[in-house]
N, C-alpha and C positions, 0 to 999 in steps of 0.2 A: 529464256533470259529472264524476263522479269518476275516468273515464281523464285528463280535460285534469289535474286535481289531479295525479295520477298522473305526469303525465309531467315537469309543471312539480317537483312531490319528487324525481324522477329527476336531472334536469338541475342542480337545486341540489347534489343528491348528488357528481354528477360536479364541478361545480366546487369542492367542500371534498375532492376525493380525492387530490390530489398530495401525495405526500409530500414533509415538512419534512426538513431537512439531520440534524435529531434523530432521525426515521425513519428516513434510510436509514442511520444511524450506528447505530441499534438491529439493523435487518436484518442489518450488516452484523458486528456483535458475533455474532449469533447462528449465521451461517453456517460449517459444518466447515471443516477445513482450515489447523489452527494448528498453525505449524511447531515442531516439537523443537529448539528454536535461542534460546541464549543470545548477544543481540545487541546491539552496540552502536551507539547514536543518536548519528551526529554531521551536527549542521546547519550549515551557514555563514547565518553570518548577522552582522546591521550593523546595532547598537543593537537588540540583540532581536527582529528581523523579520528573514526570511530575504530574501536578496538576490536579485539579478537572478541565471540562470543564463549561464556563459561562454556566449557569442556562438558558433553555430555557425560550422566556418570555412568562406571564401568560398567560391563556385561556382569550378570550374577555369576558367582562361581559354579564353574561345571559347564555354562553355557556353551553354544558354539563360537567359535571363535569368528571374526568378521571377515567375511569372503574375500580377497584383494579382487581388486581391480584387474579386469584382462585388457594387454595394449601396452603401449608404450606412454610412461610419463613425462608430459611435455615440457609441465609445471608442477613442482610440487604446492605454489601457492600462487592462485590468481588475482588477488585482491591484496593480501597482506605482503608481507609487511607496513606498505604505503598506504593503504587504505581509501577508503571514501572519505573526502572531505565534508563536514556535519553539514556546509551550507547547499551540498548536492540534497540531501536529505531533509531539507528545510522546504528546498524551491519544490520540491518533486511533490510533498505534503501539501505545500500552502499554496504552488501555483498551480497544479494540475486540478483543482476544484473536486478538492476529495471531501472536507468538513466546510460548514459553516464559518467558520475563525477556526486559525491555529495559533499558540502561545508559545513562546520558545522557552523554554526553561531550563535554568541552570543548575546543575544538579554534580554531587561530589560523591562516585562510585569508588574510591579509593580505598580497598581494603577490601572490599567485598570477593570474596573467594566462591562463589556460591551463588546461583539463583534464587534461595531461599533470602540467602542474608540480602542481596539485593531487593527484595521485595519487602522485606523487615526495615531497611535503612528509607525505601520511599517512604512506607508507613509514618515513620518516625519525622522525618524531615520535610518531605515535601507534600503529606497530604493537607496538613494547614494552608500553603501558598494553595494548594488546588481549591481548596474550598474559600478561601477568600478570593483569591481572582476567579471565581460563580464559572467554574469549569463542567463540562460534565465528563471527562473522560481523560484520561492521559494516555499517550501513543510511548513507550518507551523503546527506545529502537536501543537492543541490548549490543550487537554487534556483528561481526561477520564471521561466519562458519569456514571455512576457507578449505577445498581438500584438491584443488589444484585442478589439473587437465591432464586426463587420461584418453588416449586416442587407439582403435585398432580399426586397420585395415579386412579385417575378416569379411564384413559385409560387400568389399567394392569385387569387381568381376569387370571383364577385359571388355564384355559385350553390354556393359551397364546403359542407363541413358543417357548419361553424360559422355561416354564413348561415342556413341551413336551421335549425339547433337555436335561433335565434334569435327565426325567426319561429313557432318552436314553442314556443319556451319563455318568451314574453316575458311581463315582465320581468326574469323570472331571467335571460335569456341575457346580459344584460350581465356575468353572474359566470362566464361557462361560458370557460376559458382557450381561445384561439383564434391566439395568436402565438407561435411556436417562434424562442428566441434561443440560438446555441451560442456559447459565448465559446471565444476563443482561445485558452488558457491552458495551460499545463504544469508540474504540479510533476515537476522533473528529479531523480532519484532513483535510485543504483547500490547494489548489495548486493556488498560484498567478503567473499571468505572467508578468515580469519583462517590457515587452513591450508594456503593457495597457498604452494608453493614457489618459484614462476617469479619471474623478477628484476623484471618489471612482473604484478603481479597483475591478473587479465582479470576484470572484475566483471559481475554480471546487471544490465541495464537493465532499470528497474521505474519508467521515465517514466510518469507517469498524465496523463490529461486528464478533463473534466467533461462530463456529458453535458448535452445543451440545456435550456432552460430553460422551461418553457409558461408566461404570463403572460394572465392576460384584461383584458377590456376596461378596467375597472374601475382597473387596476393601470397599464397602461401608454398610455393615451390620452392627448391633449393637450387634451381635453374628453371626457371621460368619460361626460356627464349626455345626451350627443347620442346614444348608444347605445340609449337610452330610444327614440329616435326612428328611427336609420337603422340600418342592419345593421354590425356590427362593421370589415366589411373595409372602408368607409368613413370609419374613424376614424384620422386620422393620429398617430402616436406621439410622447410628449412622450421626446423624446430623453433628457435628463436620467436622468427618472425611470427610465425601461428600464434606460439604463446602471448607475444605483447598483443597480436590482435584481439585475438580473446579474452585477454585482461582489461585491455581499455573497453569491448563491448560491456565485460561483464560488470567493472566498473561505473559505465553510463548508465548501463540499465534495471540494475538491483534497485535504486531507489522509484525508478519509475514502475517495477512490478510491482513494487510495495502498492505506489498510490493504486492502481491496477486492483489489486486486493484487496483493497480497503473499500473502492468504491463498488466493487462488485459482490462483497462478503456482505453476507446478511449479519449484522451489528445491533442486537437486539438487548439493551440495558437490563431488561426484564423481560422474561416469557410471557409474564401476565399480565404487563401493561402498559396501553396505548395511549401517547400523547400526542395532542393536536391543535392550534391556533388558527384562528381562520379571519379572515376580516368580512365584517357583516353591515353593511351600510356605515352607520357612525359608532363600530361596536369593533372589540375584539372578543369575539367566542371563544372560547374555552371547553373540551371536552374531552373527560379523562376515563377509560375503560380498564376496569382490572379486575381481578379476580378474588381481588382483598378491597376492605373498603378504605377508602380514602377519608386521610382527616384532613389535609387542609392542601391548597393549590396559592402559587404567587408570583405574579409578572415581574420580570426585572426591563430595561432597557439599557445595552451596554452598548460601549463604542467596541471597536476592533482594536486586536493585540491588548497588552497588559495593562490592568486597570490601574492607575493612580490613585482612586478612593473609591470607596466601597457606595456600591448601589442602594438603592431602597426599594427595596422589593414593595410590590402593590398586590395587597393579599388579596383573591378571589374568590365573592361569596359564591359557592355551591350547592347545585340542588342535586340531589343523590337519588336515586332508585336502584334497584337489580331490575336485570332482564334475562331471557332464556334463553341461553346459547346453546353450539352442538357440544360446548366443554364442561358445560354445564350453567349453575347462576353466576353471572359477573356483574359487578357494580358499574354503574355509568352513573359519572359525575357531569354537571354542566355548567357554565358561568359565563357570565360578560363583563367585560369595562368598559366604558367610555373611551372612545379613540382619541381627544382632543388630548387631554394630558401626557397621554404618550408622546405623541406626535410631536408635543410641545421640546421635550427633550431633545427633538433632532439629532438621536442616535440610530445608526445601522441595525443594531439586532435586537431580537425581544427573546427574553429565557425565559420556559416554562420551568417551575420545580415545586412538584408531587412529593408528597409526604403521605405513606401509607398509614394505615393502624397498626401496621407490623413494624413500622420503625422505619422501613427502607425509603430511603428519596430515589426519584425518578426525575431526571431534569432534559430538556432538548432546546436548543436554540438556532433560531430562523432570522433571515433575512425578510426586510419588510418588503422585499420584491415576490420573494416566495408565495406571501400571505394573501397579498393584493388578489381580490379576482381576476381571474381572466375573462377576455370577452364571451367567449362560449361559457362562461358559468354566470353570464350576466343575465 
């Protein structure tokens, strides 16, 4: 008897173990990997909603036609046209500890009919603002690419694991998640480096998708009470209920998955430049390593959020030299600034901006907390 109760309780626990979007968000917030960047957030919107992403270019003439998805179409679109509120994207990027600082920027994308036109308008209208705001990068959320939800029962079987659990855990088996639904939707986003000096900046693609959602018979079945009498594999879906549940899941998870991808991704402004700041005693130490000769460097103290007045960068006198590394000769420049004047500004952020001899500019932004030496380092 005790073993039967234990099995039932275990099954009930399994049914309640699926994390919610809020729990996923908390897990992403706790992930290491926050990027030392002051980033401007641009969300292409239509009436406070993220718009549809620009359509992919059509296949070349003579190319293979796209394969039709196998299964039943539950929803033609999951997220659109209601879309994601821009506040959800901002809350995920700013609230899940992705960047040192996030500055929301308004941008009028009306009339742009392609990604190339969007980039051109960004350069023309937003780049000067990004430079004046002392931003290291621009995160541009282009929109949602939404192909809906298609589901097939091809992988189901009468003697599958969920059916066995239904027999073992009856009647609790009605609450055991038994079907997985994978939304075909993506949040299309790119990260542009403000210091990119090329005629057409090349972004880092950070487009993200959402993983599958598990539903139990009570949520997804057309007649859920039949689950007390027959195995769940025999219960047909309520297409509207499933579509609504997966749409809500997708809408909540897309911004969270964008934050996860940004934190876990390797975002390097320049593959051959490394910047570092550190507090050493009463000085702020600056170290720059580059495959290209370093021309100049400056440190700025900044507030959080949008700037209301231009900062006054403090030039750093650098002592440069060359070192032999695995990839060849690298330039290493070291400098220092007294801490007292920087602390007197009473601002939370420190930004290091470096100009290379090639004209390329690279910058990063840290908080004072990140730069203070830890007890183990003393």
